[in-house]
C-alpha positions in Angstrom: 103.4 48.7 50.9 99.7 49.6 50.0 98.6 49.2 53.7 101.6 51.6 54.8 100.4 54.0 52.2 96.8 53.8 53.4 97.9 54.1 57.0 100.0 57.3 56.3 97.0 58.7 54.2 94.6 58.2 57.1 97.2 59.7 59.6 97.5 63.0 57.8 93.8 64.2 58.4 94.1 63.1 62.0 97.2 65.1 62.4 95.7 68.2 60.8 92.7 67.8 63.0 94.8 67.6 66.1 96.8 70.4 65.3 93.8 72.5 64.7 92.3 71.4 68.0 95.5 72.1 69.9 96.1 75.6 68.4 92.4 76.7 68.9 92.6 75.4 72.3 95.7 77.4 73.0 94.0 80.6 71.9 91.1 79.9 74.0 93.2 79.7 77.1 95.0 83.0 76.3 92.3 85.3 75.0 89.7 84.7 77.8 92.2 85.4 80.4 93.0 89.0 79.0 89.2 89.6 78.7 88.7 88.3 82.3 91.3 90.8 83.5 89.4 93.5 81.7 86.2 92.3 83.1 87.7 92.1 86.7 89.0 95.6 86.3 85.7 96.9 84.8 84.3 96.2 88.2 87.1 98.0 90.4 86.8 101.4 91.4 90.0 102.4 89.7 90.1 100.4 86.6 93.2 102.0 85.2 95.2 101.0 88.5 93.5 97.5 88.3 94.8 96.9 84.6 98.2 98.2 85.4 98.6 96.2 88.5 97.5 92.9 87.0 99.4 93.3 83.7 102.6 94.3 85.6 102.9 90.9 87.5 104.2 88.1 85.2 102.3 85.4 87.3 98.9 86.7 86.5 99.5 85.7 82.7 98.7 82.0 83.3 96.6 82.4 86.3 93.0 81.3 86.5 90.5 83.3 88.6 91.2 81.5 91.8 94.9 81.6 91.4 94.6 85.3 90.5 92.7 85.9 93.8 95.4 84.1 95.7 98.1 86.0 94.1 96.1 89.4 94.8 95.7 88.3 98.6 99.4 87.6 98.8 100.4 90.9 97.4 97.9 92.7 99.6 99.4 90.9 102.7 103.0 91.8 101.7 101.8 95.5 101.2 100.0 95.4 104.5 103.0 94.0 106.5 105.4 96.7 105.0 103.1 99.5 105.7 102.6 98.2 109.3 106.3 98.1 109.8 106.5 101.7 108.4 103.7 102.6 110.9 105.3 101.2 113.9 108.6 102.9 113.0 106.8 106.1 113.1 105.2 105.3 116.7 108.9 105.5 118.0 109.7 108.6 116.0 106.4 110.4 117.0 107.0 113.6 118.8 103.8 113.9 121.1 101.3 111.9 122.6 98.5 112.5 120.0 100.8 111.5 117.0 101.8 108.2 119.1 98.1 107.5 119.9 97.2 108.0 116.1 100.1 105.7 114.9 99.3 103.1 117.5 95.6 103.1 116.4 96.5 102.9 112.9 98.8 100.0 113.6 96.0 98.2 115.3 93.9 98.7 112.3 96.5 97.2 109.9 96.7 94.2 112.3 93.0 93.9 111.5 93.7 93.9 107.9 96.2 91.2 108.1 93.7 89.1 110.0 91.1 89.8 107.3 93.6 88.9 104.6 94.3 85.4 106.4 90.6 84.8 106.5 90.3 85.7 103.0 92.8 83.0 102.1 90.6 80.6 104.1 87.5 81.8 102.4 89.2 81.3 98.9 90.2 77.8 99.7 86.6 77.1 100.5 85.3 78.8 97.5 83.4 81.2 99.6 82.9 84.3 97.5 80.6 86.0 99.9 83.0 85.7 102.6 85.9 86.7 100.4 83.9 89.9 99.5 83.4 90.6 103.2 87.1 90.2 104.0 88.2 92.4 101.0 85.7 95.1 101.8 87.0 95.1 105.5 90.6 95.5 104.4 89.3 98.5 102.1 87.3 100.0 105.2 90.4 99.7 107.4 92.6 101.6 105.0 90.0 104.4 104.6 89.6 104.5 108.5 93.3 105.0 108.8 93.4 107.8 106.0 90.5 109.4 107.9 92.7 109.2 111.2 95.6 111.0 109.5 93.1 113.7 108.0 91.5 114.4 111.4 94.8 114.8 113.3 98.0 116.7 112.6 100.7 113.9 113.3 104.4 114.0 113.2 106.2 112.4 111.6 104.6 113.3 108.3 102.4 110.5 107.2 102.2 111.3 103.4 104.1 108.2 102.4 102.3 106.0 104.4 98.8 107.3 103.2 100.0 106.8 99.6 100.6 103.1 100.7 97.1 103.0 102.2 95.6 104.1 98.9 97.7 101.4 97.2 96.3 98.7 99.5 92.8 100.1 99.0 93.2 99.9 95.3 94.6 96.2 95.5 91.9 95.2 97.9 89.5 96.7 95.5 90.9 94.3 92.9 90.1 91.2 95.3 86.6 92.6 95.8 86.1 92.6 92.0 87.5 89.1 91.7 85.2 88.0 94.5 82.3 89.1 92.7 83.1 86.5 90.0 83.6 83.6 92.3 
């Protein structure tokens, strides 16, 4: 009986110690992620967009930096694919040769963006932050080129909604660039 009491007496401090370690560890895994997101977004061109975007995605809540980069690449690929479909449908709707040419050129640029994003996934898998930066910058550059093409030519149908999608892609790619600076 005395040895049982002695064992229980020794186990209590061990249990308290383990509880404190586990609870402090849990706090450490949650808080640094939030500060990491704030750090990522402080390096973005549009920090407000970055914070809103990352906090709106439930998957980011438990993601480490590499997982976060992959999630952002996946979203960028989805956005690029959807926008390219929108662009391609406007090629068919274009009413003149100039508009068709501009939309075809922009569709090609978006094809390059998809290739860059595929290469970004490969660079991420290798842990190659420098290449990841290059590909994120490439997507941003393509989006800006496309917006410049729309600014330079009057096209039909109206590209306003596509331009908004391009701005969105630019901002998401900028988040990827900010993350790549931390890898």
